[in-house]
N, C-alpha and C positions, 0 to 999 in steps of 0.2 A: 558255251564254254568260255568264249571271250569275255562276256559279262561276269561270269563266275570268277575268272582269274583276276580281273581288275579289282573286284571286291576283296578277294583273298590277298592280293598284292597290297592294297591300301591297309588292310587290317594287320598284315605282317609288318609293314614298315612302321606303322604307328606304334606297335608293341616294341619294336626295336628302338625307336626314338625314346619312348618312355623309359625303357630299361637303360638306355645309354645315358640319360640325364642323371640317373642315380649313381653312375660310376664316378662322377666328378663333383666335388663339393662346390657350392655356389660362390664361396668367397675364400680368399687366401691372404691372410695378413702378411705372411712372409713373402709371398709373391708380390704383393703391393709394395712392400718395403724395397724389394729389389728394383722394381720399376721406378719408384720415386727417387731412389738413390742414383740410379743410372741417369734419369732425366736431369737431376741436379748437376751431376758431373759434366754432362754434355752442355748444359747451359753455362756453367763456369768456364769450360774450355772455349766455347764459342765466343763468349763475351771477352775473355782474356785475349784471345787472338785478335778480335776485331778492334777493341779499344786500345790494346797495347801496341799492336804492330800495324794493323790495317786489314782490309777485306781479303787481300790476296795472301795473307800471312801463312807461311809454311808450305805453300804449294810446291814450289820448285824443289825444295829439300826432300819432301815426302815423295814426290813424283820421281825424282832421281834415284832415291833409295829403293823404291819399288821396282825400278827398271832392272835391278840386279836379279830379280826372279823372272821365270819364264812368263811370257804373255798369257799363255793358256791358264795359268793359275788365277790371274786377275779376271780373265774373262769368265771362268767358271764361278768365281766368287761374286762377280757383279750381277750375274743373272738371278741371284737370290733376291735382288731388289726389283725384279720384273714381276708385275702384278699377276701375270699368267702363271708364273712359277708358284707364287704363293697360293693361288687357288687350286692349282694342280696338286700341290702337296697337301692341301686341305682335304682333297678327295680321299686321301689315304686314311683319314680318321673321322670324316664327317658323320658317318652313320653310327660309329661306335661311341663317339664323344660329341654328341650334338650340342651340348652346352658350350664346349670349346669352339665349335664351328660357328655358333651363333655369336659368341663374343668376338670372334675374328671378323665376322661380317660387319658388326657394329663398329669395331675399331677401324676397319678399312674405310668405312664411310667417313668417319671423323678425320682420319689421316688424309683422305683425298681432299676434303674441304680445306684442311689446313695447308697442305702442300700446294694445291692448285690456286688457292686463294692468295697466298703470299707470292707465288710465282707471277700471277697476274698483276698484283699490287706493285711489286718492285721491278720485275723484268730486268734483272741484272745480267751483265755479260759474262759468259763462261770463259775459261782459259783459252780455248781455240779462237775466240773472238777478240782477245786482247794480246795474246802472245804470238810472236812470229813462229811459223812452222819450223821445226828443227831445234827450237830452243827448249822443248820439253817432249816427253814421251807420250804420244797419242796412240791408243789402241782402240780399234773399232771405229764406229761412226763418229763424226765430228759434229758437235752441237755448239751453238754460239749464244743463244738467248735463254731466258728463264732459268737462271742458275740457282737462285735462292728460294726455298731450301732444296736440298737434294731429294727428289721424289723416290729414287731407288733406296736411299738410306731410310727414308720414312717407311717404305713398304717392308723392308727387311726388319726394321725395328718393330713394326706392328705384328708381323707374323711370329717372329721369335719372341717378342715381348709377351704375346698372349700365351705362348707355350711356357715362358718363364713364370708367368702368373700361376698357371695350373700345375706346373711340374712339382713333383714330390721330393726330388733328390737335389742336393746342392750341386753335385758334379754335373747334373744334366742342365741345371740353370746356368752354370758357368759355361758349358758348351754352347748353349743357345746364345748367350750374351757375346761370346767370342765370335760366333758366326755372323751375328748382326753387325758387330763392330768391323770385322774384316770386310763384309759386304760394303759398308760405308767407306772404309779406306780404299777399297777397290775403285771407287768413283774418282778418287784423286789419282790413283795409279793409272787408270785408263785415260786420264787427262781431261775430264769433262766437268769437274767440280772443284771449287776451292774448299779448303778444310772447314771454313766457317759454314759453308753450305751443308757439309756432311754432319757437323755438330748439330746444326739446326734441324736437319732431317731426322737424326737419331733422337733428338729431344722430343720433337713432335710425335714421332712414332711411338716412343715409350709412353708418353702421356696418353696417346690415343689407345694403346693397348690396355692401359689401366682403366680408362674410361669405358672402353668396350666391355671389359670384364665386369665392372661395377654395374653398368646398365643391363648387361645380360642377367645378372643376379636379381636386379629389381624388376626386370621385364622378361621373365623366363618363358612366357607363353610361346613365342615364335620358335623356340628351340625344339618343341614337339609338334609344331604345326606342319602337317604333311605337305600342304600346298606351298607354303613359304619355303620349306626345306628343299623340296624338289625343284622349285624355281631357281634357287641359288645354285643347287647342284647342277642343274641344266646349264647355267651360265659357266660354271667351272668346267664342265665337260667341253663346252665350245672353246674355251680358252686353252684347255689341255690339248685339244686337237691342233690348234695353231702351232704348238710346240713341235709338231712333227715336221713342219716345213718352213718355219720362220724362226731363225736364231737371233733376231733382233740386231743383226750386224756383228755379232760376236761369234765368228765362224768356228773358233776352237771349242765353243760350248755347244755346237750343234748336236753332236752325238749324245752328250749327257741330257740335253733338253729333250731330244727325241725319245730316249730311254725313259725319262720321267713321264713324258706324255703317254707312252705305251703302258707304263706301270699304272699310272693314275686311271687311265681309261679301262684297263683290265680289271683293276680292283673295283671301280665304280660299276662296271658291267656285271661283275660277279655278285656284288652285294645288292645292287638294286634290281637286277633282272634275273640272272641265272639261279641264284639261291631261292628267291621266291617262286620261280617257275618249277624248280625241282621239288620244293615243298608242296606246291599245288598238285603236282603229278603224283606225289606219294599219298596225298590225302584224297585224291579223286578215285 
């Protein structure tokens, strides 16, 4: 029975992946236009701030303005840039939209190389490493090094950028774009990044999202490859489990993170284990 179920499970998931790929068109000219336009705006904003005023331009003003809102708002927004959150959210649609999931994986790899590569290259000092305590609003953990670019901003831009690329409605694209930008701004609000860092992170993430979608269209095979899909889903499950007990230092977001973890694990368990098992039992 064990061997029969494994064979049935593989066959069922392969069919679901093949069916899922047909739900999403491989390319989207309007989605690409949104991402390219977004990336251009971020590049212009970042260069204007840096060349016109300096690397720390705008931080104090934005950080002070953000302090007018409750800390929990910024903590809940900033965790959108947590890689664990991105993968947990991806579990909600990974099996139904495997092409989107595959594009997200490729985009994440590109963005990780961009973000971590430039962090290592420049190793710039963050606000807590330059400004005296009490002169700005610091929420959550303090970081002092590897400021440029903002990794959280890049992660948020990748996740929401891929969704922007494939979304069919303008209002939904506008919503995703707003969430990504707010996640970036939250890095200034919590006091750990300069505005230039955020602009650079959003720029790199938007480009990575576009490249990931383009590569997924030209190299679609892994989207329906069961072994590759299950391997990445397994990693996402592990990351989702950590949300149950690790809030990343943003304690006000602990409950939303735990709820997301439970939801992601529940959906993944239902889609990848419970439904195939029930189908097997009905057919046996």
